[in-house]
DRENDO-1510 file (C-alpha; in Angstrom, 1 decimal, always signed):
<recs>
REC; n; res; u; v; w
REC; 1; UNK; -34.2; +40.2; -38.6 .
REC; 2; UNK; -32.3; +37.4; -40.2 .
REC; 3; UNK; -29.6; +35.7; -38.6 .
REC; 4; UNK; -27.0; +37.3; -40.9 .
REC; 5; UNK; -28.0; +40.8; -40.2 .
REC; 6; UNK; -28.4; +40.3; -36.4 .
REC; 7; UNK; -24.5; +38.7; -36.9 .
REC; 8; UNK; -23.5; +41.7; -39.0 .
REC; 9; UNK; -24.9; +44.6; -36.6 .
REC; 10; UNK; -23.1; +42.7; -33.8 .
REC; 11; UNK; -19.9; +42.8; -35.3 .
REC; 12; UNK; -20.6; +46.6; -36.5 .
REC; 13; UNK; -21.0; +47.4; -32.7 .
REC; 14; UNK; -18.1; +45.1; -31.8 .
REC; 15; UNK; -15.8; +47.1; -34.3 .
REC; 16; UNK; -17.2; +50.8; -33.0 .
REC; 17; UNK; -16.7; +49.8; -29.4 .
REC; 18; UNK; -13.0; +48.7; -30.2 .
REC; 19; UNK; -12.9; +51.9; -31.9 .
REC; 20; UNK; -14.1; +53.9; -28.9 .
REC; 21; UNK; -12.1; +52.0; -26.7 .
REC; 22; UNK; -8.9; +53.0; -28.2 .
REC; 23; UNK; -9.7; +56.8; -28.4 .
REC; 24; UNK; -10.6; +57.1; -25.1 .
REC; 25; UNK; -7.3; +55.0; -24.3 .
REC; 26; UNK; -5.3; +57.7; -26.6 .
REC; 27; UNK; -7.3; +60.8; -24.8 .
REC; 28; UNK; -6.2; +59.2; -21.3 .
REC; 29; UNK; -2.6; +59.3; -22.5 .
REC; 30; UNK; -2.8; +62.7; -23.9 .
REC; 31; UNK; -4.6; +64.3; -20.8 .
REC; 32; UNK; -1.7; +62.7; -18.7 .
REC; 33; UNK; +1.1; +64.3; -20.6 .
REC; 34; UNK; +0.0; +67.4; -19.6 .
REC; 35; UNK; +1.6; +67.2; -16.7 .
REC; 36; UNK; +0.9; +70.8; -15.1 .
REC; 37; UNK; -2.5; +70.1; -12.5 .
REC; 38; UNK; -3.9; +73.7; -13.3 .
REC; 39; UNK; -3.8; +72.6; -17.2 .
REC; 40; UNK; -5.3; +69.1; -16.3 .
REC; 41; UNK; -8.1; +71.1; -14.6 .
REC; 42; UNK; -8.5; +73.3; -17.5 .
REC; 43; UNK; -8.8; +70.7; -20.0 .
REC; 44; UNK; -11.1; +68.6; -17.8 .
REC; 45; UNK; -13.4; +71.6; -17.1 .
REC; 46; UNK; -13.6; +72.4; -21.2 .
REC; 47; UNK; -14.7; +68.8; -21.7 .
REC; 48; UNK; -17.5; +68.7; -18.9 .
REC; 49; UNK; -19.0; +71.9; -20.4 .
REC; 50; UNK; -19.9; +69.7; -23.6 .
REC; 51; UNK; -22.2; +67.4; -21.6 .
REC; 52; UNK; -25.8; +68.0; -20.9 .
REC; 53; UNK; -27.5; +68.7; -16.9 .
REC; 54; UNK; -28.3; +65.1; -17.0 .
REC; 55; UNK; -24.8; +63.5; -18.0 .
REC; 56; UNK; -23.3; +66.1; -15.3 .
REC; 57; UNK; -25.3; +64.8; -12.6 .
REC; 58; UNK; -24.5; +61.5; -13.3 .
REC; 59; UNK; -20.8; +62.4; -13.6 .
REC; 60; UNK; -21.0; +64.1; -10.4 .
REC; 61; UNK; -22.6; +61.3; -8.6 .
REC; 62; UNK; -20.0; +58.5; -9.9 .
REC; 63; UNK; -17.5; +60.7; -8.9 .
REC; 64; UNK; -18.7; +61.3; -5.3 .
REC; 65; UNK; -19.0; +57.6; -5.1 .
REC; 66; UNK; -15.4; +56.8; -6.3 .
REC; 67; UNK; -13.9; +59.2; -4.2 .
REC; 68; UNK; -16.0; +58.3; -0.6 .
REC; 69; UNK; -13.5; +57.0; +1.6 .
REC; 70; UNK; -10.3; +57.9; -0.1 .
REC; 71; UNK; -10.2; +61.3; +1.8 .
</recs>
């Protein structure tokens, strides 16, 4: 791959990451604007249902590790 094409791909990937980060931030704000914990849980479950079993296992492990020692 030429140097120019490599730089173009890197810039494109950087722009995608910026857009993704902005979208995640917007979703985060909307999620916490919903102050009712039961509604938050319902939204979270709905989102989780869209993931594959493999991704759900990874999320479960991340949550488990992240919450250890906080009990």
